[in-house]
C-alpha positions in Angstrom: 40.5 -52.5 -132.6 42.4 -49.2 -132.6 45.7 -51.0 -132.8 44.5 -53.0 -135.8 43.3 -49.9 -137.6 46.6 -48.1 -137.0 48.7 -51.1 -138.2 46.7 -51.4 -141.4 46.8 -47.7 -141.9 50.6 -47.5 -141.6 51.2 -50.5 -143.9 48.8 -49.1 -146.5 50.5 -45.7 -146.2 53.9 -47.1 -147.1 52.8 -49.2 -150.0 50.7 -46.4 -151.5 53.5 -43.9 -151.0 55.8 -46.3 -152.8 53.3 -46.5 -155.7 53.0 -42.7 -155.9 56.7 -42.1 -155.8 57.2 -44.7 -158.6 54.8 -42.8 -160.8 56.7 -39.7 -160.1 60.1 -41.3 -161.1 58.6 -42.6 -164.3 57.4 -39.1 -165.2 61.0 -37.8 -164.5 59.9 -35.4 -161.7 62.5 -33.9 -159.4 62.8 -35.1 -155.9 60.3 -32.6 -154.6 57.7 -33.7 -157.2 58.3 -37.4 -156.3 57.8 -36.6 -152.6 54.6 -34.6 -153.3 53.2 -37.6 -155.3 54.2 -40.0 -152.5 52.4 -37.9 -150.0 49.3 -37.4 -152.1 49.0 -41.1 -153.1 49.5 -42.2 -149.5 47.4 -39.7 -147.5 44.8 -38.0 -149.6 42.2 -40.8 -149.1 42.8 -41.0 -145.3 42.6 -37.2 -144.9 39.3 -37.1 -146.8 37.9 -39.9 -144.7 38.9 -38.3 -141.4 37.4 -35.0 -142.4 34.1 -36.6 -143.4 33.7 -38.6 -140.2 34.9 -35.8 -138.0 38.1 -37.5 -136.8 40.1 -34.4 -136.0 42.9 -33.6 -135.7 43.4 -35.6 -138.9 45.8 -38.5 -138.2 47.8 -38.0 -141.4 48.7 -34.5 -140.2 48.9 -34.8 -136.4 50.8 -38.2 -136.3 54.4 -37.8 -137.3 54.6 -41.5 -138.5 52.4 -40.9 -141.5 54.5 -38.1 -143.2 57.7 -39.9 -142.1 56.6 -43.1 -143.9 55.8 -41.2 -147.0 59.1 -39.3 -146.9 61.0 -42.5 -146.5 59.2 -44.3 -149.4 59.7 -41.3 -151.7 63.4 -41.0 -150.9 64.0 -44.8 -151.3 62.2 -44.8 -154.6 64.0 -41.7 -155.9 67.5 -43.0 -155.3 66.8 -46.6 -156.1 64.6 -46.0 -159.1 66.4 -48.5 -161.5 65.8 -51.3 -159.0 62.1 -50.3 -158.6 61.7 -50.2 -162.3 62.9 -53.8 -162.6 60.3 -54.7 -160.1 57.3 -53.6 -162.0 55.1 -56.6 -161.1 55.9 -56.3 -157.3 55.1 -52.5 -157.6 51.7 -53.3 -159.0 51.2 -55.8 -156.2 52.1 -53.0 -153.7 49.4 -50.8 -155.3 46.8 -53.6 -154.9 47.9 -54.3 -151.4 47.6 -50.6 -150.5 44.2 -50.5 -152.0 43.0 -53.5 -149.9 44.6 -52.2 -146.6 43.2 -48.7 -147.0 39.7 -49.9 -147.9 39.6 -52.2 -144.9 41.2 -49.7 -142.5 39.0 -46.9 -143.7 35.9 -49.0 -143.1 37.0 -50.0 -139.7 37.7 -46.5 -138.6 34.4 -45.2 -139.9 32.6 -48.0 -138.0 34.6 -47.1 -134.8 33.2 -43.5 -135.1 29.6 -44.7 -135.2 29.0 -44.5 -139.0 26.3 -46.9 -140.3 27.8 -49.9 -142.1 26.6 -49.0 -145.7 28.1 -45.5 -145.4 31.2 -46.9 -143.7 31.8 -49.2 -146.7 31.5 -46.2 -149.0 34.0 -44.3 -146.9 36.3 -47.3 -146.9 36.2 -47.3 -150.7 36.9 -43.6 -150.7 39.9 -44.2 -148.5 41.3 -46.8 -150.9 40.8 -44.8 -154.1 41.3 -41.3 -152.9 45.1 -41.4 -153.0 45.2 -42.8 -156.5 42.8 -40.2 -157.8 44.9 -37.4 -156.2 48.1 -38.9 -157.7 46.6 -39.1 -161.2 45.1 -35.6 -161.1 48.5 -34.2 -160.1 50.0 -36.0 -163.1 47.3 -34.5 -165.4 45.8 -37.8 -166.4 42.4 -39.4 -166.0 42.4 -41.3 -162.8 42.9 -45.0 -163.2 39.8 -45.8 -161.1 37.7 -44.1 -163.8 39.0 -45.8 -166.9 40.5 -49.3 -166.3 40.1 -52.5 -164.4 38.3 -53.2 -161.2 39.8 -50.5 -158.9 36.9 -48.9 -157.1 34.9 -52.1 -157.3 37.6 -54.1 -155.6 37.8 -51.5 -152.8 34.1 -51.5 -152.4 33.9 -55.3 -152.2 36.6 -55.4 -149.5 35.0 -52.6 -147.5 31.5 -54.3 -147.8 32.9 -57.5 -146.3 34.1 -55.6 -143.2 30.8 -53.6 -142.9 28.7 -56.8 -143.3 30.8 -58.6 -140.7 30.3 -55.7 -138.3 26.5 -55.7 -138.9 26.4 -59.4 -138.2 28.5 -59.1 -135.1 31.4 -61.2 -136.4 35.0 -60.8 -135.0 36.7 -57.8 -136.5 40.1 -59.4 -137.4 38.8 -62.3 -139.5 36.5 -59.9 -141.3 39.3 -57.4 -142.0 41.5 -60.2 -143.3 38.7 -61.5 -145.5 37.9 -58.1 -146.8 41.5 -57.3 -147.6 42.0 -60.7 -149.3 38.9 -60.2 -151.5 39.9 -56.7 -152.5 43.5 -57.7 -153.3 42.4 -60.8 -155.2 39.9 -59.0 -157.3 42.5 -56.2 -158.1 45.2 -58.7 -159.1 42.8 -60.8 -161.2 41.6 -57.7 -162.9 45.2 -56.6 -163.8 46.1 -60.1 -164.9 43.1 -60.8 -167.1 42.2 -57.2 -168.1 38.8 -57.2 -166.4 37.0 -53.9 -166.4 33.5 -52.5 -166.2 31.6 -51.6 -169.4 32.9 -48.3 -170.9 31.0 -45.4 -172.2 30.2 -45.4 -175.9 32.0 -42.9 -178.2 30.0 -39.7 -178.7 31.7 -38.7 -181.9 29.8 -41.1 -184.1 27.1 -39.4 -186.3 23.6 -39.6 -185.1 21.4 -42.2 -186.8 19.3 -40.9 -189.8 15.8 -39.7 -189.0 12.9 -41.6 -190.3 10.4 -40.2 -192.8 8.2 -37.4 -191.3 4.5 -37.7 -191.4 
């Protein structure tokens, strides 16, 4: 189980780092800014999860593989930006893949630390969306998870499958694959068809006229 969580975590780290670095290149940041976005997008969710479940020292800081992967993804994206820009659809797939892998790995790790399945699913969702929120906040924009498409919902759905499988005593690997597949599929369908949750009404409209007073 620990090996499975580590593999999912490392793969998710790379694809989220690539997504964060790509956003930095599109905003014309220097190489330092691109690397910072790469690090934030890849590791913020995992760091938050580890702190909440008491998994110290935090893996993203104590294990050299995590910062090394984010550094490599940032440098590759910075120097091969024209190629990455021509691969916009695969980059969006990377983002959806990272979301799925992080949601599943975050849930698995929370369960391994004795967290109850419902809370483990919530922490899995947080692992998946935390990096994207940190990335967007650094870019001074409203996080994507709060304004468009099924981002957090997809992460929660994938995490819930893993938590439910654990509660039912099902094998961990099939549950992880099913959860990742559901999360990835929902995210890709939402991007393709423009699915999103109901949005808040505009508050700038004038209030309705008051009725006659008695």
